[in-house]
TORVOKOL-894176 format. One record per residue (C-alpha): residue number from 1; residue in three letters; x, z, y. Coordinates in nm, 4 decimals. Layout:
BEGIN
(NUM; "ALA"; (X; Z; Y))
...
END
This chain:
BEGIN
(1; "MET"; (-1.2915; -8.8287; -2.6858))
(2; "LYS"; (-1.5916; -9.0157; -2.6906))
(3; "LYS"; (-1.9616; -8.9063; -2.5349))
(4; "ARG"; (-2.1551; -8.7744; -2.8597))
(5; "GLU"; (-2.4685; -9.0192; -2.9556))
(6; "TYR"; (-2.8363; -8.7417; -2.9684))
(7; "ARG"; (-3.0459; -8.8824; -3.1806))
(8; "PHE"; (-3.1665; -8.5018; -3.2838))
(9; "TYR"; (-3.5354; -8.4524; -3.1727))
(10; "GLY"; (-3.6307; -8.4219; -2.8073))
(11; "TRP"; (-3.2398; -8.4585; -2.7051))
(12; "GLU"; (-3.3270; -8.6625; -2.3792))
(13; "LYS"; (-3.4541; -8.3136; -2.2362))
(14; "ALA"; (-3.2079; -8.0836; -2.4041))
(15; "VAL"; (-3.0240; -7.9767; -2.1271))
(16; "PHE"; (-3.1139; -7.6513; -1.9871))
(17; "THR"; (-2.8788; -7.3747; -2.0656))
(18; "ASP"; (-2.7947; -6.9766; -2.2132))
(19; "SER"; (-2.6261; -6.7536; -2.0449))
(20; "ARG"; (-2.3019; -6.8734; -2.1796))
(21; "GLY"; (-2.3513; -7.2290; -1.9875))
(22; "LEU"; (-2.4125; -7.3947; -2.3262))
(23; "SER"; (-2.7812; -7.6327; -2.3531))
(24; "PRO"; (-2.8883; -7.7289; -2.7580))
(25; "ARG"; (-2.6491; -8.0349; -2.7574))
(26; "ASN"; (-2.3530; -7.8423; -2.6815))
(27; "TYR"; (-2.5461; -7.6624; -3.0379))
(28; "PHE"; (-2.5285; -7.9389; -3.1894))
(29; "ASP"; (-2.2117; -8.0465; -3.1391))
(30; "LEU"; (-2.0919; -7.6835; -3.2441))
(31; "LEU"; (-2.3102; -7.6241; -3.5481))
(32; "SER"; (-2.1370; -8.0186; -3.6748))
(33; "ASN"; (-1.8080; -7.8383; -3.6909))
(34; "ILE"; (-2.0115; -7.6013; -3.9481))
(35; "TRP"; (-2.3263; -7.6982; -4.1274))
(36; "SER"; (-2.1745; -7.7036; -4.5095))
(37; "ALA"; (-2.3220; -7.6927; -4.8379))
(38; "ASP"; (-2.2529; -7.2655; -4.8671))
(39; "THR"; (-2.5555; -7.2997; -4.5113))
(40; "CYS"; (-2.7539; -7.5703; -4.6523))
(41; "ALA"; (-3.0816; -7.4045; -4.8842))
(42; "PRO"; (-3.0279; -7.4312; -5.2295))
(43; "ARG"; (-3.2347; -7.6267; -5.3757))
(44; "MET"; (-3.0993; -7.9631; -5.1645))
(45; "ARG"; (-2.7386; -7.8447; -5.1971))
(46; "LYS"; (-2.6513; -8.1126; -5.4555))
(47; "SER"; (-2.7971; -8.3054; -5.2018))
(48; "TRP"; (-2.5610; -8.1909; -4.8954))
(49; "SER"; (-2.3139; -8.4393; -4.7671))
(50; "SER"; (-2.0831; -8.4725; -4.4525))
(51; "GLU"; (-2.3035; -8.7561; -4.3042))
(52; "ASN"; (-2.5838; -8.5524; -4.3503))
(53; "LYS"; (-2.5173; -8.2236; -4.2721))
(54; "THR"; (-2.7920; -8.0433; -4.1236))
(55; "LEU"; (-3.0144; -8.1026; -4.4615))
(56; "GLY"; (-3.1681; -7.7869; -4.5770))
(57; "GLN"; (-3.0166; -7.6192; -4.2250))
(58; "CYS"; (-3.3623; -7.5758; -4.0269))
(59; "SER"; (-3.4985; -7.2346; -4.0390))
(60; "ILE"; (-3.1275; -7.0760; -4.0075))
(61; "THR"; (-3.0745; -7.3495; -3.7330))
(62; "ALA"; (-3.3790; -7.2222; -3.5554))
(63; "PHE"; (-3.3536; -6.8743; -3.5571))
(64; "LEU"; (-3.0191; -6.8903; -3.4114))
(65; "LEU"; (-3.1128; -7.1205; -3.1221))
(66; "GLN"; (-3.4001; -6.8862; -3.1152))
(67; "GLU"; (-3.2109; -6.6137; -3.1052))
(68; "LEU"; (-2.9541; -6.8060; -2.7894))
(69; "PHE"; (-3.2474; -6.9788; -2.5461))
(70; "GLY"; (-3.5543; -6.7546; -2.6635))
(71; "GLY"; (-3.9462; -6.8928; -2.7213))
(72; "LYS"; (-4.1075; -7.0140; -3.0497))
(73; "VAL"; (-4.0333; -7.1958; -3.3836))
(74; "TYR"; (-4.2852; -7.3646; -3.5349))
(75; "GLY"; (-4.2939; -7.5472; -3.8421))
(76; "VAL"; (-4.4007; -7.9245; -3.9766))
(77; "PRO"; (-4.6151; -7.9153; -4.2715))
(78; "LEU"; (-4.4135; -8.1288; -4.5477))
(79; "GLY"; (-4.7093; -8.1329; -4.7933))
(80; "ASP"; (-4.5182; -7.9649; -5.0494))
(81; "GLY"; (-4.6268; -7.6521; -4.9383))
(82; "SER"; (-4.2900; -7.5669; -4.7162))
(83; "TYR"; (-4.2508; -7.6135; -4.3509))
(84; "HIS"; (-4.0185; -7.8026; -4.1112))
(85; "CYS"; (-3.8610; -7.5792; -3.8718))
(86; "PHE"; (-3.7541; -7.6698; -3.5256))
(87; "ASN"; (-3.7606; -7.5089; -3.1502))
(88; "ALA"; (-3.9565; -7.5085; -2.8499))
(89; "VAL"; (-3.8869; -7.2930; -2.5968))
(90; "ASP"; (-4.0586; -7.3562; -2.1849))
(91; "GLY"; (-4.2492; -7.6689; -2.2884))
(92; "HIS"; (-3.9283; -7.8291; -2.4243))
(93; "VAL"; (-3.9459; -7.8760; -2.7200))
(94; "PHE"; (-3.6303; -8.0211; -3.0480))
(95; "ASP"; (-3.5301; -8.0429; -3.3379))
(96; "LEU"; (-3.0900; -7.9696; -3.4129))
(97; "THR"; (-3.2053; -8.0957; -3.7593))
(98; "SER"; (-3.4663; -8.3463; -3.7635))
(99; "GLU"; (-3.2047; -8.6512; -3.8483))
(100; "GLN"; (-3.1933; -8.5313; -4.2358))
(101; "PHE"; (-3.5202; -8.7081; -4.2633))
(102; "GLY"; (-3.3828; -9.0754; -4.1871))
(103; "GLU"; (-3.6527; -9.3181; -4.0139))
(104; "ARG"; (-3.9506; -9.0753; -4.1483))
(105; "THR"; (-4.1654; -8.9674; -3.8245))
(106; "LEU"; (-4.2700; -8.5732; -3.8425))
(107; "ASN"; (-4.5446; -8.5022; -3.6324))
(108; "TYR"; (-4.4548; -8.1718; -3.4161))
(109; "GLU"; (-4.8250; -8.1645; -3.2564))
(110; "ASN"; (-5.0519; -7.8151; -3.3289))
(111; "CYS"; (-4.7728; -7.7110; -3.5896))
(112; "PRO"; (-4.8060; -7.3091; -3.6982))
(113; "GLU"; (-4.5722; -7.0263; -3.5831))
(114; "GLN"; (-4.3049; -6.9391; -3.8024))
(115; "ASN"; (-4.2073; -6.6098; -3.8364))
(116; "ARG"; (-3.8023; -6.4748; -3.8653))
(117; "GLU"; (-3.9510; -6.1552; -4.0845))
(118; "VAL"; (-4.1557; -6.4014; -4.3401))
(119; "HIS"; (-3.8469; -6.6636; -4.3497))
(120; "PHE"; (-3.5607; -6.3814; -4.3638))
(121; "ALA"; (-3.7446; -6.1658; -4.6669))
(122; "LYS"; (-3.5473; -6.4358; -4.8815))
(123; "GLU"; (-3.2377; -6.2526; -4.9238))
(124; "GLU"; (-3.0718; -6.6076; -4.9601))
(125; "LYS"; (-3.1240; -6.7338; -4.6794))
(126; "ARG"; (-3.1034; -6.4231; -4.4753))
(127; "LEU"; (-2.7435; -6.4530; -4.5545))
(128; "ARG"; (-2.6914; -6.7936; -4.5110))
(129; "TYR"; (-2.8826; -6.7293; -4.1459))
(130; "GLU"; (-2.5594; -6.4657; -4.0949))
(131; "ARG"; (-2.2821; -6.6749; -4.2380))
(132; "LEU"; (-2.3984; -6.9807; -3.9615))
(133; "LYS"; (-2.4325; -6.7113; -3.7123))
(134; "THR"; (-2.1203; -6.5400; -3.7591))
(135; "GLU"; (-1.9342; -6.8926; -3.7709))
(136; "LEU"; (-2.0925; -7.0377; -3.4994))
(137; "PHE"; (-1.9974; -6.7353; -3.2214))
(138; "ALA"; (-1.6486; -6.7217; -3.4043))
(139; "PHE"; (-1.6426; -7.0577; -3.2348))
(140; "LEU"; (-1.8563; -7.0531; -2.9495))
(141; "PRO"; (-1.7022; -7.1074; -2.6027))
(142; "CYS"; (-1.8052; -6.9392; -2.2715))
(143; "ILE"; (-1.8340; -7.1331; -1.9687))
(144; "ARG"; (-1.7895; -6.9644; -1.6692))
(145; "PRO"; (-1.6352; -6.9652; -1.2888))
(146; "ILE"; (-1.2665; -7.0269; -1.3258))
(147; "SER"; (-1.0098; -6.6888; -1.2310))
(148; "LEU"; (-0.6923; -6.7362; -1.0430))
(149; "GLU"; (-0.5954; -6.3963; -1.3223))
(150; "HIS"; (-0.5669; -6.7079; -1.5360))
(151; "ALA"; (-0.3861; -6.9218; -1.3131))
(152; "ALA"; (-0.0576; -6.9099; -1.5693))
(153; "GLN"; (-0.2775; -7.0005; -1.8987))
(154; "TYR"; (-0.4323; -7.2775; -1.6916))
(155; "GLY"; (-0.0544; -7.4040; -1.5771))
(156; "LYS"; (0.0220; -7.4576; -1.9680))
(157; "ILE"; (-0.2808; -7.5707; -2.0486))
(158; "TYR"; (-0.1952; -7.8445; -1.7992))
(159; "ALA"; (0.1596; -7.9521; -1.8292))
(160; "ASP"; (0.0457; -7.9888; -2.2659))
(161; "ALA"; (-0.1858; -8.1488; -2.1743))
(162; "PHE"; (-0.0882; -8.4017; -1.9248))
(163; "SER"; (0.2621; -8.3963; -2.0653))
(164; "GLY"; (0.1501; -8.6034; -2.3975))
(165; "PRO"; (-0.0413; -8.9108; -2.3999))
(166; "PRO"; (-0.2182; -9.1237; -2.2351))
(167; "TRP"; (-0.0049; -8.9657; -1.9075))
(168; "ASN"; (0.3434; -8.8088; -2.0572))
(169; "ASP"; (0.4241; -8.6838; -1.7234))
(170; "PRO"; (0.7474; -8.4130; -1.7399))
(171; "TRP"; (0.4908; -8.1787; -1.6395))
(172; "LYS"; (0.6132; -7.7689; -1.6869))
(173; "PRO"; (0.4086; -7.4761; -1.7398))
(174; "GLU"; (0.5193; -7.2925; -1.3418))
(175; "ASP"; (0.5094; -7.6567; -1.1880))
(176; "ALA"; (0.1501; -7.6679; -1.3162))
(177; "GLU"; (0.0374; -7.2834; -1.2483))
(178; "ILE"; (0.1126; -7.3792; -0.8464))
(179; "HIS"; (-0.0479; -7.7202; -0.9001))
(180; "VAL"; (-0.3710; -7.5320; -1.0091))
(181; "ARG"; (-0.3421; -7.2368; -0.7861))
(182; "GLU"; (-0.3389; -7.4885; -0.4439))
(183; "LEU"; (-0.6618; -7.6561; -0.5748))
(184; "ALA"; (-0.7695; -7.3638; -0.6355))
(185; "GLU"; (-0.7442; -7.1411; -0.3575))
(186; "SER"; (-0.8817; -7.4902; -0.1210))
(187; "ARG"; (-1.2002; -7.3489; 0.0536))
(188; "THR"; (-1.3865; -7.6090; -0.0976))
(189; "SER"; (-1.2916; -7.6255; -0.5173))
(190; "TYR"; (-1.4545; -7.5386; -0.7478))
(191; "GLY"; (-1.3588; -7.4761; -1.0735))
(192; "LEU"; (-1.5415; -7.3955; -1.5063))
(193; "GLU"; (-1.3106; -7.2937; -1.7726))
(194; "CYS"; (-1.4170; -7.2572; -2.1343))
(195; "VAL"; (-1.3249; -6.8665; -2.3466))
(196; "VAL"; (-1.2875; -6.9114; -2.6926))
(197; "GLY"; (-1.3000; -6.5221; -2.7868))
(198; "ASP"; (-1.0346; -6.4295; -2.5940))
(199; "GLN"; (-0.8395; -6.7298; -2.5011))
(200; "VAL"; (-0.8743; -6.9995; -2.2160))
(201; "ALA"; (-0.9646; -7.2991; -2.3885))
(202; "ALA"; (-0.9738; -7.5846; -2.1424))
(203; "PHE"; (-1.0596; -7.5709; -1.7751))
(204; "LEU"; (-1.1988; -7.8031; -1.4765))
(205; "LEU"; (-1.0865; -7.8477; -1.1391))
(206; "GLY"; (-1.1682; -8.0227; -0.8058))
(207; "THR"; (-1.2388; -7.9916; -0.4611))
(208; "SER"; (-1.5357; -8.1657; -0.2492))
(209; "MET"; (-1.5270; -8.3511; 0.0854))
(210; "LEU"; (-1.7472; -8.4384; 0.3828))
(211; "PHE"; (-1.8256; -8.8052; 0.4561))
(212; "HIS"; (-2.0809; -8.9534; 0.7164))
(213; "TYR"; (-2.3197; -8.9871; 0.3408))
(214; "GLY"; (-2.2513; -8.6816; 0.2704))
(215; "ARG"; (-2.0621; -8.4203; 0.0585))
(216; "THR"; (-1.8923; -8.5824; -0.2295))
(217; "PHE"; (-1.6298; -8.3966; -0.5259))
(218; "GLU"; (-1.3152; -8.4907; -0.6898))
(219; "ILE"; (-1.2645; -8.4099; -1.0369))
(220; "ASN"; (-0.8621; -8.3423; -1.0313))
(221; "ASP"; (-0.7718; -8.1564; -1.3645))
(222; "LEU"; (-0.9967; -8.1418; -1.7017))
(223; "ALA"; (-0.7285; -8.0618; -1.9636))
(224; "VAL"; (-0.8329; -7.8842; -2.3223))
(225; "ALA"; (-0.5326; -7.7101; -2.5001))
(226; "GLN"; (-0.4049; -7.8891; -2.7844))
(227; "ALA"; (-0.5416; -7.6060; -3.0238))
(228; "PHE"; (-0.9299; -7.6476; -2.8784))
(229; "GLN"; (-0.9358; -8.0345; -2.8603))
(230; "GLY"; (-1.1905; -8.2070; -3.0633))
(231; "ARG"; (-1.4826; -7.9735; -2.9960))
(232; "GLY"; (-1.6723; -8.1230; -2.7512))
(233; "ILE"; (-1.5049; -7.8953; -2.5115))
(234; "ALA"; (-1.4268; -8.1049; -2.2005))
(235; "SER"; (-1.8215; -8.3127; -2.2744))
(236; "ILE"; (-1.9039; -7.8936; -2.2416))
(237; "LEU"; (-1.7547; -7.9024; -1.9169))
(238; "LEU"; (-1.8676; -8.2055; -1.7538))
(239; "GLU"; (-2.1805; -8.2058; -1.8160))
(240; "ARG"; (-2.2346; -7.8271; -1.6355))
(241; "CYS"; (-2.0159; -7.9606; -1.3763))
(242; "ILE"; (-2.1813; -8.2657; -1.3428))
(243; "ALA"; (-2.5585; -8.0456; -1.3830))
(244; "ASP"; (-2.3719; -7.8165; -1.1221))
(245; "MET"; (-2.2734; -8.1314; -0.8891))
(246; "LYS"; (-2.6585; -8.2403; -0.8571))
(247; "GLU"; (-2.7923; -7.8470; -0.7962))
(248; "ARG"; (-2.5724; -7.8460; -0.4778))
(249; "GLY"; (-2.6568; -8.1709; -0.3295))
(250; "ILE"; (-2.3393; -8.3625; -0.4081))
(251; "VAL"; (-2.3975; -8.7081; -0.2826))
(252; "GLY"; (-2.1435; -8.8715; -0.5292))
(253; "MET"; (-1.8188; -8.7622; -0.7962))
(254; "HIS"; (-1.5151; -8.9195; -0.8350))
(255; "LEU"; (-1.1963; -8.8742; -1.0321))
(256; "ILE"; (-0.8481; -9.0521; -1.0815))
(257; "THR"; (-0.7232; -9.1282; -1.4392))
(258; "ARG"; (-0.5715; -9.3904; -1.6806))
(259; "GLY"; (-0.6333; -9.6973; -1.7227))
(260; "GLN"; (-0.5113; -9.8082; -2.0248))
(261; "SER"; (-0.6991; -9.5291; -2.2164))
(262; "PHE"; (-0.9723; -9.4023; -2.4244))
(263; "LEU"; (-1.0224; -9.2215; -2.0835))
(264; "PRO"; (-1.2161; -9.4749; -1.9026))
(265; "GLU"; (-1.4722; -9.4840; -2.1999))
(266; "PHE"; (-1.5122; -9.1375; -2.2380))
(267; "TYR"; (-1.6205; -9.0680; -1.8321))
(268; "GLY"; (-1.8178; -9.4194; -1.8473))
(269; "ASN"; (-1.9977; -9.2405; -2.1009))
(270; "TYR"; (-2.1422; -8.9956; -1.8203))
(271; "GLY"; (-2.1831; -9.2300; -1.5677))
(272; "PHE"; (-1.8650; -9.3093; -1.3885))
(273; "ARG"; (-1.7890; -9.6431; -1.2695))
(274; "GLN"; (-1.4829; -9.8205; -1.1115))
(275; "GLU"; (-1.4443; -9.8267; -0.8004))
(276; "GLN"; (-1.5082; -10.2199; -0.7061))
(277; "GLU"; (-1.4545; -10.2001; -0.3203))
(278; "VAL"; (-1.1844; -9.9498; -0.2849))
(279; "ILE"; (-0.8417; -9.9682; -0.4348))
(280; "LEU"; (-0.6080; -9.7036; -0.5272))
(281; "MET"; (-0.2515; -9.7367; -0.2848))
(282; "GLY"; (0.0877; -9.5218; -0.2687))
(283; "MET"; (0.4098; -9.6187; -0.1893))
(284; "GLU"; (0.7346; -9.3499; -0.2948))
(285; "LEU"; (0.9464; -9.1768; -0.0675))
END
């Protein structure tokens, strides 16, 4: 569970979100599981590979992101009469498929606007667009506040996740549901759920507390259902949580995680560090 290192053009500022709570970075993660030779432009299909997933995907990807975020699609002239499409949304320029050019530097300044009707006059391109859109929407997570109506589902996800490695704790779903409810019913609780289709795929839950230096937030639970692991959902929830805490004026975040596992590195990629001045103490009764 490592944080993805983004390299597409404009990735640094591609953190704004759409109505689903997803950013262009999140869509890059999702589309990376969908781009294929079938969605690649026919003239480039023989060169497409899983190592160069963005090859031949520019126009259908840019117009799909326009449908999700609005803004405009522009095209970088490539010198052969064709254009490489990219997005501009509220002053933010980004190009999810720029990595196909390797070390070549593209000039994104003063590029002509592209029209979807002109592009999709080509039937094969329209069909590739519809395929990409259909597959994305089947895969698409929706991030929203937790609901206690789903407490039993959270309990099962929690029990399954924490009963396996690296925790290996013998949780029962009914006990995990009580655990979740107790946290969620706290006056200072905050939580997010991720829904894919009609299934709860993951949730994040925690509480805030006031100290002399300001209010901090503790992530108590972050769990992804086994069927949805490996899709970057934990990263989507964590990024959204961090953004929300910054907006709320929270001065710090913390969590407890398993030391001898991949988890410290995962959280470290988002700025969490091991505390040096405090230790966790406990006793059995």
